[in-house]
N, C-alpha and C positions, 0 to 999 in steps of 0.2 A: 082481183088479179091473183094468179097463182104462178108457180115457176114455169109452167108450160107456155104462159103468155109472154115471158121474157124473151129478149133476143138470145140466140144461141151461138156458141162457138163449136164448130165441127172439127174435131181433132183429126189431122191427116198424118202427123208424125210425132213421135215422142222421143226426145233426146234425154241425156242424163240430167240436164238442168232446166229444160223447158219443153213445151209442146208447141207445135205449129199447126195452124188451121185456118179455116175460112169462117168469117163472122157475119151474122145478120147485121145489117146497118142499124145503128142506134146512136144517140148522143152520148153514150157512155164509154166510148172507146177512142183513144188517142195515144200518141207516142209517149211512152213512159208513164202513162196514167195508171193509178192504182185500180185494180179490178178484183172482183170476187167471182169465182166459178162455183156453182152449186152442183154437187155430185148426187144429191138426192137423199143424203143421210149425214147426220152429224154436222160439224162446222163446215163452212165454205172453205175453199182454198183461196187464200189471199195472195196476190202477187202484182206484177206489173206487165202491162201490154207493151211490147217493144216490136221494132221492125214492122210497124203498122203501115200498110199500104191501103189507103182508103179507096182508091180506084179499083183495086183487085179484091178488096175485102179480105185481106189476109193479114196475119200477125203471128207473133210468137208470144207465148205467155210464160213468164218466169215466176214460179211460186216463191214467196218469201222463205218458205221452208222447203229446201230442195227435195226432201224425202216425200213431200206431198205429191210429187209427180207420179208416184206409184199408184195413186188413187184415180188416175185418169187412164182412159183406154182409147186407142186409135180407132177411128171410124165411128166414134160415138159423139153425139151432139149434146153439149151441156149449156144450161142457162147461165148467163153472166150479167153482172151489174158493175157499175163504177164503184169507187171507194165509198162515196157518201151513202148511196142507197144500199150497197152491199153490207155495210156495217149494220144497218137497221134490219135488213131482211134476215141476216144471220140470227139476230135476236129472236125473231119470230119463228123461223123454220128449224132452228136447232132443237131437236127433240130431247137432247141430252141435257139441256139447260134447265135448271130448276128455278122457279119463281116463287117467292114467299111474300104473301101480303103482309105489309109492315107499316107501322106508323113511323114517320120520320122524326128523328130527335136531333136537335142541334148538337154539335161536338166542337172540340177545340180546333182552331185553325192556326197556321203559322204564316207570318208575314216576313218576306225577305225584300231587302232593297234591290232595285234594278240599276243597271249602269246608266240609265237615262234620268235618274232621280226619282222615279216612281217606286212602286212596290208591287210584288206578286204575292198572292195569298193562295195557300194550298191546305188541304185537309191534313190535320195532324195524324200521322201514322208511322208505323215502324219503317216504312220505305221513304219517308220524307227526309230531305237533307237536314243536317244538323245546323244549328246556329240561328234559326228563325225566332222571331218574337212571337210568343204564345198569345193568342187572342181567345180568351175563355168564351166558349159558345159561338165563336166566330164563323164556323161552318154552319150557316143557318138555312140552307136550302139545297136541293138537288134539282136536276132537270130531267125530264123524260127523254130518254135516248132516241125516241122515235119522233115525237112532235115538239119537244123542247118546252113543254108545259112545266111550270114551277111546282115542285113538291115541297111544301113547307107548312109550318104552323102560321096562322090558324086556318087559312083558306083551303088548302088541299093537303092535309097532313098525312094521308094514307096513299101508298103506292105499292108497287111490286118490286122486290129487290132480288137480285141474282149476284152471287159472288163473282169477282171480288168486290166491285163497287158499282154495279149497274142498277139504275132505277128506271122504271117506266110508270106512267100514270095509270090510274084505274081504267080510264076510257080506252087507252091503247091496248091494255091487257085484254079487256073485254072484246074490243073490235077486231084485234089483229092476232094476238098470241093464242087465245083460246081457239080461234078458227083457222090458225095458220094462214092468215090472209095477208096478201101484199097490196091491199087496196090503198095504202098510204103512199105508194110510189107514184110520183108525178114525172113522167118523161118530159124532158126539156123541149 
């Protein structure tokens, strides 16, 4: 599967904060749903579908970043996806993203109490909230952002890393990223 095989949104009007158009029917569009529009280069435009009329196949698309609207053109048809598949497709199709083959190494984690009596664990980083309990080597695995395969010692210690903190497994890199293939997408 490639972007041409995806459903398209044909833009009929562009406003200051959104675009309006007709969409090909798909399971990936609904009122206030997160969506991704592929412009053919660089990152996708992430936003929300609103004013969705399923009978007329019309909607408005509001980009999260209002300046992204300048990347769209009236009377042009763009492939689109929902939030789930769009996040993954962006990893594969963004030619500006760099992937480095890397061996996973455990790092420290931070544990925070929750209001329900449980706990939440996050990777220790400069962005992490203060006050958590340090767990030495507690961040002991990552997941492939495409297939959710575990990347960890000793079974699958090598994956592909892209800043700031994105990992994909060797198989998804080989099958999808190298070939810019969207064959992993499964329509509902």
